[in-house]
N, C-alpha and C positions, 0 to 999 in steps of 0.2 A: 862492674859496679859503677854507679853514678854518684859522684860527690856533690852535695848541695849544701848551702848555708841556710839555716833556719833562724828566724828572728821572732822573739816573743815580746809583746808590749802590754802595758797596763797590768791588769790583774793576772793575765796569763804568765807574765814574767814573774810576778810575785808567787803565784801558785807553784810554778815549776822550779823556781830558784835559779832560772837561766834566762839570760837575755839573748844569747847567741850560741848556736850549736852547729858544728860541722858534722855532717852525717853521710854515710854511704848507704845508698838505697838501690834496689833492683831497677834496671832500665824500664822505662814506661810506667813506673809507679804513678798512681793517680792521687790527687789531693785527698780524697776520701780514705784511701788506703794508708796514706801517710798519717792522717789523724789517728787511725786505729793503732798504727805502729807506735806513735808517740805516746799514746795513752798507756799502751802496754809497758813502755819503757819508763814512764813517769805517771803513776796512777793519780797523782795530785791534779792532773789535768782532766780527769774523768768528767767532772761536772761542767767545765768551761770550754774545753776545746771543741766539742761537737757543735757548739753554737757560735763559735768565733768566725769572723770573716777571714778570708785567705787572699793572698796576692802572690803572684809569681813574676819576678822581675818588675815589681812596682805597678803591676796591672792586676785588677781583681780577677781571682781564679775561683773555679767551682769544683765540686767533688769529683766530677767526671773528667776533669782536665788532667792530662799527663804532664809530668814534671820533666823538663828538658835537662840535659847534663849541665852541671855548673850553675844551676839556677839559685836565685835568692828567693826563698819562700818565707813569707811573714804571716803570722797569725795575730789577730787583734780584735777588740770588741767592735760592734757596730758604731758607727759614728753619727771634725770637716770643715800664635806666630804669623809671620807673614804679614804684619800690619805695621803701619807707621804711627799707630795710636799707642800712647804710653800704657804699658801694662806692668804692674808691680805685684808680685806674690812671693811671700817669704815667711819662713818660720824664724823667730828670733828670741833671744833671751834679753834683748835690750828694751828699755822703755819705748813706748810708741810715741812718736812725734807727729802730731796731727798737721802742724803747719808745713813740715817738710814733705809729708806724703801728698798733701793737697798741691803743693808747689810742683811736685814731680808729675802730676797728672793734669796740670793746667797748660793749655795751649793758647796761642794768641786769640783764638775764637771762643775760648771758654768763658761762659757767663754764669754758670751754676755748677755747684758741687754738692751732692747729697752724701752724707756720711752717717754710717751706723757704727757706734762704738759700744762694745759689751764691757761690763765691769764686773769685778768680783763683788757679789752681794753678801754683806755681813749678816743680814737677817732675811729669812724667807718667811713671808707672811701668808702665803696661799699654798694649798696643797699640803705637802709635808712641812709643817711649820718647824723651823729650827734656826740655829745660829751657826755661822761658819767662821772659823779662825783663819783659815787660809785655803787656797786651792793649789794643787800641784798639777801642772799641765805637762803632758808628754805627747810627742808626735813621732810618727814614722816619717822623718823629714823628707827624704827624696821623693817618696810617693805622695806625701802631703802637698809639696810644692807642685808636683805634676798634676794632681787633681785640682789645685787652685787654678792652674792654667786652664784646665777644662772648664771650671766654673766661669772664668773670665770669658772664654770663647762662647759659652752658652749665653752669657749676658749680651755679648756683642751681636749674636745672631738674633736675639729677641728684641733688642733695642739698638738698632744700627746707628742711631744718632748719638749714642754715648761715645764720648771722645777718649776718655781714659778711665782705667780701673785700677784700684789698689786693694789687695787682699793681704792682710798681715795678721798673723797669729803669734802671740807671745807664749812662751813656755817657761817652765820652772815654777818656783814657789811664789805665789802672788797673794798679797794681802787684800782685805776688803777695801773697795774704792779704787783699786788699780785697774786700768784698762787692759783687757785681755785680747781683744780682737778688734780689727778695724776694717770696714768695707767702705770704700769711697768710689763714687762714680761721677765723672765730670761730663758736661755737655754745654752746648751754646746757650740753651735756654732751659728753664725749670720745667717746661711742659713737654719735654722730649722723652720722658720715661725714667729720669734719673732716680726718682724716689722709688719707683717700682723695681728698678734694676738693683738698687742697693738692698732692698728687702729680699729680692730673689737671691742675691749673692750670699747673704748670711744664712738664709734657710737652706740653700744648697750646700753650703760649707758644712753645716751641721749634719747633712745626710751622708756625704761621700768623702770628706777630707779626713784622713785618719789622725785625729787629735782627740785625746781623752783627758779627763780631769779627775783627780782624787780629791774629795772634799774632806777636810779635817775640821772637827769642831768639838765642843764639850762632850758630845755623846759618842765620839769615836771617829772613825774614818771609813770612807767607802769610795769605790770607783763609780763614777756616774756614767752610765751607758746610754746610748741611743736605742731606738727601736726600728731603724730603717735598715733593711737588708737589701743591698744593691742587687739588681738583676744584670744579666749579661748585657753589655753595652752601656751600662749606667755611667 
């Protein structure tokens, strides 16, 4: 038998009533087969597990992939080196300090920093109009920080003149007006792609970094999911 650890996040954790499970499985069991087995063991997962993303040892996995011995397998909703340039990526419960982060990605040659900061919105006035009392952010931290590094590397490959990159996501319960995420890119000049790089960074984070939020308001609470399903190599 093969012993693995299974992690559930966001509404999968709530539906199953379990955040971490140690399970013995048959050798060479595939992700798709594991989904079926978990649903049989816990029918509360019937509606959500078939559509959840999966990872094995903090790398996206697919239904046809076999699970190696001792693996850490995670299920969660869709979401999000070798250089002397400063790179910062972390998940934190601490308040975001813009001045400190900008200082950390500033080099002697830096003359421009483009920053995007997302906030908790208290009132949503377009689409599904509603009010929000607070957001509860959750992350699969080791994988999230790994994927943040990937986003930073993608930014560097597309905008090589970017000197430093900071990607920081706050988790926990956050009230309206509170900064939740920060993407900052530094460069020698403003015309080097720093604006586009910061925009790409936040868009890519929302696609592949496993971070979720539960929205709580006067009308109840709900987990807010993305609609991007990664492909192999994403």
